[in-house]
C-alpha positions in Angstrom: -28.3 -17.6 -4.3 -25.7 -17.7 -6.8 -26.1 -13.7 -7.2 -25.2 -13.4 -3.6 -22.3 -15.5 -3.8 -20.6 -13.7 -6.8 -21.2 -10.5 -4.9 -19.7 -11.3 -2.0 -17.0 -12.8 -3.4 -16.7 -9.6 -5.8 -16.7 -7.4 -2.6 -13.9 -9.8 -0.7 -11.7 -9.4 -3.8 -12.0 -6.0 -4.1 -11.2 -5.6 -0.6 -8.2 -7.5 -1.1 -7.0 -5.6 -4.0 -7.5 -2.6 -1.8 -5.5 -3.7 1.4 -3.1 -5.2 -0.8 -2.4 -2.0 -2.9 -1.9 -0.3 0.5 0.1 -2.4 2.5 3.4 -2.8 1.1 6.7 -4.2 2.9 6.8 -1.0 5.2 3.6 -1.4 6.7 4.0 -5.5 7.1 7.2 -4.8 8.5 6.4 -2.3 11.1 8.0 0.6 9.7 5.5 2.6 8.4 3.4 2.2 11.5 6.3 3.0 13.4 7.0 6.6 11.6 3.8 7.8 11.2 1.4 6.3 14.2 3.5 4.6 17.0 5.7 7.4 17.5 2.8 9.6 18.6 1.7 7.4 21.7 -2.2 6.3 22.1 -3.4 9.2 20.0 -2.2 7.5 17.0 -5.0 4.8 17.1 -7.4 7.7 16.6 -4.9 8.8 13.9 -5.5 5.1 12.1 -9.6 5.9 12.6 -9.5 8.7 10.9 -7.4 7.5 8.3 -10.1 4.3 8.1 -12.7 7.4 7.5 -10.5 9.1 4.9 -9.9 5.9 2.9 -13.7 5.1 2.7 -14.7 8.7 2.3 -12.1 9.4 -1.0 -12.2 5.9 -2.2 -15.6 6.5 -2.7 -15.3 9.8 -4.8 -12.9 8.3 -6.6 -15.1 5.3 -8.1 -17.8 7.9 -8.7 -15.6 10.1 -10.5 -14.1 7.0 -12.2 -17.9 5.7 -13.1 -19.1 9.2 -13.8 -16.4 10.3 -16.2 -15.3 6.7 -17.8 -11.8 7.0 -16.1 -9.2 4.4 -17.0 -5.9 5.8 -15.0 -4.5 7.8 -12.3 -3.3 10.3 -14.7 -7.2 10.8 -16.3 -8.2 11.4 -13.0 -5.5 14.0 -12.0 -6.2 15.7 -15.4 -10.1 16.0 -14.6 -9.5 17.4 -11.3 -6.5 19.2 -11.2 -6.7 21.4 -15.0 -3.7 22.6 -16.7 0.4 22.8 -15.5 -0.6 22.3 -12.0 -1.8 18.7 -13.1 0.8 17.6 -15.1 3.1 18.6 -12.7 1.3 16.1 -10.5 1.2 13.3 -12.8 5.1 13.4 -13.5 5.6 13.6 -9.3 3.0 10.8 -9.1 4.6 9.0 -11.8 8.0 9.2 -11.0 7.4 8.3 -7.0 5.9 5.2 -8.3 8.9 4.2 -11.0 11.2 5.0 -7.9 8.9 2.9 -5.6 9.1 0.0 -8.4 13.1 0.4 -8.5 13.6 0.4 -4.6 11.3 -2.7 -4.7 13.8 -4.6 -6.8 16.5 -3.8 -4.8 15.2 -4.1 -1.6 13.8 -7.8 -2.7 17.2 -9.1 -3.8 18.5 -7.7 -0.4 16.0 -9.6 1.7 16.6 -13.0 -0.2 20.3 -12.5 -0.1 20.5 -11.4 3.6 18.3 -13.7 5.3 18.4 -16.6 2.6 21.8 -16.5 0.9 20.2 -16.3 -2.6 22.3 -13.7 -4.5 20.9 -10.3 -4.9 20.5 -10.7 -8.6 19.1 -14.2 -8.7 16.5 -12.6 -6.1 15.3 -9.5 -8.5 15.0 -12.0 -11.2 12.4 -13.9 -9.3 10.7 -10.7 -8.4 10.3 -9.6 -11.9 9.4 -13.3 -13.0 6.6 -12.8 -10.7 5.6 -9.8 -11.8 5.3 -10.4 -15.1 3.4 -13.3 -14.5 0.7 -11.9 -12.6 0.6 -8.4 -14.4 0.6 -10.2 -18.4 -3.3 -11.4 -16.7 -4.1 -7.7 -16.0 -6.5 -6.8 -13.5 -7.5 -10.4 -13.0 -4.1 -11.0 -11.8 -4.0 -8.6 -9.6 -7.2 -10.0 -8.1 -5.7 -13.2 -8.0 -2.5 -12.4 -6.3 -3.9 -10.0 -3.8 -6.8 -12.7 -2.8 -3.7 -14.9 -1.7 -1.5 -12.6 -0.3 -3.8 -10.5 2.0 -5.3 -13.5 3.9 -1.7 -14.8 4.6 -0.8 -10.8 6.0 -3.9 -11.2 8.0 -3.4 -14.6 9.3 0.1 -14.0 10.2 0.2 -10.7 11.7 -2.9 -11.8 14.4 -1.0 -15.0 14.9 2.0 -12.9 16.2 -0.7 -11.0 18.1 -2.3 -13.5 19.7 1.2 -15.4 20.5 2.1 -12.1 22.1 -0.6 -11.8 23.9 -0.4 -15.4 25.4 2.9 -15.6 26.2 4.9 -12.4 26.3 5.2 -10.9 30.1 5.3 -7.5 28.5 1.7 -7.5 28.2 0.6 -4.8 30.4 -0.9 -1.3 30.0 0.4 1.2 26.9 0.5 3.8 29.6 3.3 2.2 31.7 5.5 2.7 28.5 8.2 4.9 30.1 11.0 7.2 28.9 9.9 7.8 25.7 8.9 11.8 24.2 6.0 10.9 22.1 5.4 13.6 18.8 2.5 15.8 19.3 1.6 16.3 15.4 -0.3 13.0 15.3 -2.9 14.6 13.3 -1.1 15.9 10.4 0.8 12.3 10.1 -2.4 10.7 9.9 -3.8 12.8 7.3 -0.4 12.8 5.5 -0.3 9.1 5.2 -3.8 8.8 4.1 -3.4 10.7 1.5 -0.5 9.4 0.2 -1.9 6.0 0.5 -5.2 6.7 -1.6 -3.4 8.5 -4.0 -1.3 5.5 -4.8 -4.6 3.3 -4.6 -6.1 5.4 -7.2 -3.9 3.6 -9.8 -5.6 0.4 -9.5 -8.9 1.5 -7.6 -9.5 3.9 -11.1 -9.2 1.1 -14.0 -11.0 -1.3 -11.4 -13.9 1.0 -11.0 -14.7 0.6 -15.1 -13.7 -3.1 -15.5 -16.9 -4.7 -16.5 -16.6 -8.0 -14.3 -16.1 -5.7 -11.3 -17.7 -2.3 -11.5 -20.9 -2.9 -9.7 -21.1 0.2 -7.8 -22.3 -1.2 -4.3 -19.6 -4.3 -4.4 -16.8 -1.4 -5.3 -18.0 0.9 -2.1 -18.8 -2.3 0.4 -15.3 -3.6 -0.6 -13.4 -0.3 -0.3 -15.2 0.1 3.5 -14.2 -3.4 3.9 -10.6 -3.2 2.9 -10.8 0.0 5.1 -11.7 -1.6 8.3 -9.8 -4.6 8.0 -6.8 -1.9 7.5 -7.8 -0.6 10.8 -7.8 -4.1 12.6 -4.2 -5.1 10.9 -2.5 -1.7 11.7 -4.1 -1.5 14.9 -2.7 -4.7 16.2 0.9 -3.9 14.3 0.6 -0.6 16.3 -0.1 -1.9 19.9 2.8 -4.4 19.3 5.2 -1.5 18.9 4.2 0.8 21.3 4.3 -1.9 23.6 8.3 -2.5 22.9 9.4 1.1 22.3 12.2 2.1 22.9 13.6 -1.0 21.2 11.6 -1.5 17.8 13.1 2.2 17.1 16.3 0.3 16.4 15.3 -2.3 13.9 14.5 -1.8 10.1 12.1 -4.7 10.3 10.6 -3.7 13.9 8.2 -7.0 13.8 10.8 -9.1 13.5 12.3 -7.8 16.3 9.1 -8.9 18.2 8.7 -12.3 16.6 12.0 -13.4 17.2 10.9 -14.6 20.6 8.4 -17.0 18.8 11.2 -19.1 17.3 12.6 -19.0 13.8 9.5 -20.9 12.0 7.2 -17.1 12.3 10.3 -15.0 11.6 10.7 -17.1 8.8 6.8 -16.8 8.0 6.9 -13.3 8.5 9.9 -12.6 6.1 8.0 -14.5 3.5 4.9 -12.6 4.1 7.0 -9.5 4.1 8.5 -10.3 0.2 4.9 -10.9 -0.7 3.6 -7.6 0.3 7.0 -6.2 -1.7 5.4 -8.2 -4.6 2.0 -6.9 -4.2 3.4 -3.3 -4.3 5.6 -3.8 -7.1 2.9 -5.3 -9.2 0.7 -2.1 -7.8 3.2 0.4 -9.1 4.0 -0.7 -12.5 0.3 -1.7 -13.2 -1.0 2.0 -12.4 2.1 3.2 -14.8 1.3 0.9 -17.4 -2.3 1.6 -17.6 -1.4 5.5 -17.7 1.0 4.8 -20.2 -1.5 2.8 -22.3 -3.9 5.9 -21.8 -2.1 8.7 -22.8 -1.5 10.3 -25.8 1.5 7.9 -26.1 -0.9 4.9 -26.5 1.9 2.5 -26.0 0.1 -1.0 -25.7 -0.4 -2.4 -21.9 1.9 -5.1 -21.8 5.0 -2.8 -23.8 4.5 -0.8 -21.2 5.1 -3.1 -18.0 8.3 -4.6 -20.0 9.3 -0.5 -20.7 8.7 0.2 -17.2 10.8 -2.7 -15.9 13.5 -1.9 -18.3 13.9 1.8 -16.5 13.2 0.5 -13.2 16.0 -2.2 -13.1 19.2 0.3 -13.7 17.4 2.6 -11.0 17.4 -0.2 -8.7 20.9 -0.3 -8.9 22.1 3.5 -8.3 20.5 3.7 -4.4 17.5 5.8 -4.5 17.2 5.6 -0.2 18.1 9.4 0.4 15.7 10.6 -2.6 12.8 8.6 -1.6 13.3 10.2 2.3 12.6 13.6 0.7 9.9 12.2 -1.7 8.0 10.8 0.9 6.9 13.6 2.9 6.5 15.6 -0.3 4.3 13.2 -2.0 2.0 13.0 1.0 1.9 16.7 0.9 0.9 16.5 -2.9 -1.3 13.6 -2.2 -3.5 16.2 0.5 -3.7 18.6 -1.5 -4.9 16.7 -4.7 -7.5 15.0 -2.7 -8.7 18.3 -1.4 -8.9 19.1 -4.8 -10.6 16.2 -6.1 -13.4 16.4 -3.1 -13.8 19.8 -4.5 -14.3 18.6 -8.2 -16.8 16.3 -6.7 -18.6 18.4 -4.8 -19.2 21.0 -7.5 -20.4 18.4 -10.3 -22.1 16.4 -7.8 
């Protein structure tokens, strides 16, 4: 009985980490779903299902390779599947992307607290850094603990907004009734790019987790990723459904879900904003953790805690520059590279199966 209980706990914890790593402020706000799925209409739901299948398949491959070759970071995974200069180039791009992401989240967290709660930006950034350090200094256990708190909150908030909308909104007709919208057609490409992008980002946490003694049960890892993938499908589908029903209005807002939740009062909006900030925190933690683990296991051999401090020191001045235009270019490029690497990873796995 105790073994069953501990296994179930581990599965839910792994699922929470998987969800928390993929769900950032972009997904929680509705912005990512809007850009990658909603604009493709009803076929976007097929895209979400394909994403789920790819998460499960590629997550399975990453776990098996990590365990078979005793990998400890995304850098080691890339070096294994993509040998030579190409592998080095992919590592640099992934590291640069994660560093840029960490910097933008620092700036974004300060801006969010300043805009909605009138807290000075620098104080908002300090709060984010402090929370990040507290969690990361507890290593993998810290990531497990924080996501075990944040993810249930996310699921509860999104589900509540979805149920409130269905119960009280007059705009709950058929999706097909949404008029005057010309949907994009390349839904499959968008779905594959999105899943590749997310799974490569997730590998920064999934690889070291696969070889952690406390969580390295193969069955628990696989079930955890599968559960996390299905939960993501449900969360994303609810958000996508709400966004499609509110087209074209949601396209005008940086936080589409905030617009949808505005009809339910300030308290719901406040809870959503806090949830988005928490998701910023979870992404910040995942990005810095991934880079720190990579530095710890690189030829530099910088200790894990020193690596964390180093990444934050580099990210802090970058956060003041503003990388929005760079990221708009980097996101699609990173998506293409992610898909290419996942193909390489799958080929390597099949070859050495």
